[in-house]
NUMAR-995166 format. One line per 5 residues: number of its first residue (from 1); for each residue x, y, z of N, C-alpha, C. Coordinates in steps of 0.02 Angstrom, whole numbers, m for minus. Atoms other than C-alpha are relative to their C-alpha. Example, Ala and Ser with C-alpha at 12.3 -4.5 7.8 and 13.67 -1.06 7.14 Angstrom:
2
1) 45/m59/0/615/m225/390/45/60/0 | m42/m59/m3/684/m53/357/m39/55/37
# end
This chain:
114
1) m6/65/m31/401/1219/32/m42/m50/m39 | 36/53/36/352/1063/m63/m29/m50/49 | 30/54/m39/236/932/7/m5/m61/m45 | 1/61/39/233/752/m46/m28/m57/42 | 28/58/m34/134/597/2/6/m60/m46
6) m6/62/38/160/418/m52/m15/m59/45 | 9/61/m39/123/241/2/57/m48/m16 | m51/51/8/245/100/26/m26/m64/31 | 24/63/m29/192/m81/48/47/m26/54 | m39/35/m51/249/m175/202/1/m74/m21
11) m6/71/18/315/m349/163/m41/m42/49 | 40/45/m41/205/m490/228/39/m21/62 | m30/20/m63/242/m527/410/46/52/31 | m47/m51/m25/340/m365/437/m33/60/34 | 34/m58/m29/206/m249/509/24/12/72
16) m23/m10/m69/256/m278/691/73/21/2 | m70/m20/5/439/m264/643/4/75/m15 | 2/m72/17/400/m94/564/m19/41/61 | 21/m37/m59/308/m38/720/56/3/52 | m56/1/m48/456/m90/828/55/48/m21
21) m51/m47/25/577/6/717/m22/72/10 | 25/m69/m10/465/161/726/7/19/74 | m9/m14/m72/467/147/917/74/16/15 | m72/m13/m8/657/140/907/18/70/m27 | m13/m64/31/658/292/791/m25/58/43
26) 29/m53/m41/548/393/910/22/m5/73 | m26/10/m68/636/328/1066/75/11/1 | m72/m8/m7/822/293/1080/36/31/m60 | m31/m30/60/860/351/902/m28/69/m18 | 35/m63/15/756/511/913/47/57/m19
31) m46/m55/15/902/634/917/37/m12/m66 | m35/17/62/995/543/778/m48/7/m59 | 50/m7/53/834/538/676/m11/73/m17 | 9/m71/12/810/725/698/57/29/m41 | m58/m23/37/987/758/636/m1/m27/m71
36) 4/31/67/962/638/490/m49/37/m44 | 52/m33/39/802/721/435/20/71/m18 | m24/m67/15/881/893/447/50/m1/m58 | m49/7/55/1027/837/335/m35/m15/m65 | 37/18/61/901/765/212/m42/57/m26
41) 40/m57/21/807/930/207/m74/m7/18 | 70/9/m21/646/864/285/m18/47/57 | 25/m41/m56/547/985/392/m58/m34/35 | 56/38/m29/397/871/420/0/m70/m30 | 7/69/23/378/683/411/m54/m32/43
46) 54/35/m34/220/587/455/m9/m68/m33 | 11/66/28/181/403/433/m60/m31/34 | 59/35/m25/19/308/452/2/m72/m24 | 9/70/20/m14/121/449/m69/m6/m32 | 64/11/35/m150/79/322/m7/m74/m15
51) 13/71/12/m216/m99/329/m55/m6/m53 | 47/10/55/m306/m157/172/m6/m74/m14 | 5/71/20/m367/m322/98/61/m22/m41 | m60/16/40/m209/m312/m11/63/m2/42 | m57/0/m45/m95/m302/141/7/67/34
56) m12/m61/m37/m23/m168/252/45/47/m40 | m39/m52/34/48/m5/186/18/54/50 | m16/m60/m37/135/145/259/m17/58/m45 | 15/m62/35/64/312/204/47/52/29 | m52/m47/m22/204/441/212/m16/70/m27
61) 8/m70/19/189/631/208/64/36/18 | m62/m38/m10/342/742/187/m11/73/m19 | m8/m70/20/376/928/182/74/14/m4 | m71/m16/10/543/987/112/6/48/m58 | m12/m44/57/616/1114/m7/9/m40/m64
66) m17/41/60/676/976/m125/m14/m73/17 | 20/69/m15/585/809/m114/48/m50/m32 | m47/44/33/703/729/m239/64/m8/39 | m60/2/m41/850/773/m127/m10/m46/60 | 15/42/m58/765/685/18/8/m74/m20
71) m7/69/24/748/522/m81/74/m17/m12 | m71/12/15/928/537/m142/41/m8/64 | m36/3/m64/991/568/34/m9/m69/33 | 13/63/m34/907/414/107/30/m60/m37 | m26/57/39/966/301/m34/76/m2/m3
76) m73/m1/10/1149/356/m35/41/21/60 | m37/m26/m57/1197/429/135/42/m54/33 | m45/45/m37/1343/350/227/m7/8/75 | 11/m11/m71/1282/416/395/m29/m64/32 | 25/62/m32/1254/270/517/m75/m2/12
81) 72/m2/m11/1077/326/559/m37/m11/m65 | 32/9/65/1031/339/375/10/m71/m26 | m11/69/21/1111/170/340/m46/m47/38 | 46/41/m40/1011/93/483/m70/6/m29 | 66/m11/28/851/172/414/m8/m35/m67
86) 3/31/67/889/113/238/m2/m77/6 | m4/72/m7/935/m65/292/m62/m30/33 | 55/28/m40/796/m91/419/m68/17/m29 | 67/m22/22/650/11/352/m8/m10/m75 | 10/1/73/675/32/166/10/m69/m31
91) m14/65/31/752/m137/125/m37/m57/35 | 30/56/m36/696/m258/262/m76/2/2 | 73/m5/m8/519/m193/290/m36/11/m66 | 35/m18/62/476/m120/120/26/m36/m62 | m26/37/58/585/m225/5/27/45/m55
96) m27/m46/51/657/m73/m84/72/m18/m17 | m69/12/23/819/m84/m183/34/68/m7 | m31/m65/2/931/66/m147/45/12/m61 | m44/m9/58/1035/35/m303/m39/20/m63 | 39/m23/57/891/81/m419/m33/67/17
101) 31/m65/m15/815/255/m436/m70/m8/27 | 68/4/m26/655/292/m342/m50/7/m57 | 51/m7/53/493/284/m441/m12/74/m15 | 14/m70/16/437/443/m529/m44/31/53 | 40/m36/m49/358/576/m421/m75/m9/m15
106) 73/6/8/170/560/m392/m27/62/m35 | 34/m56/33/54/668/m495/m55/26/46 | 51/m31/m41/m48/788/m390/m63/11/m42 | 62/m4/37/m229/775/m448/m49/48/32 | 47/m44/m35/m327/870/m315/36/34/57
111) m32/m38/m54/m267/1008/m199/m51/52/24 | 53/m43/m26/m417/1082/m107/21/31/66 | m11/m35/m64/m396/1212/30/m60/45/13 | 59/m41/m18/m541/1296/121/22/72/12
# end
């Protein structure tokens, strides 16, 4: 199982919008979200809000067999839940462009376990 963490900036003025969308994802869209994540190959997804002097960011943690497949799924899926997620979260909140490839994978520098 691969693990992956990354940050994504929140566009100025969109933090509350992001929070509202997350409430929707964990409320009325919860079952659809679960099915979406299963199709994408995600077994764990966590997100934290990180406020900094440079603006707000989402810190995301994923576990999946194939992290690249997860990115590809969210950027290309025709499923209505995935399209909603892409349009509302990735594009509106984070300003991502689904027509360009995701950035290169992060380089793991430290992996300490007690």
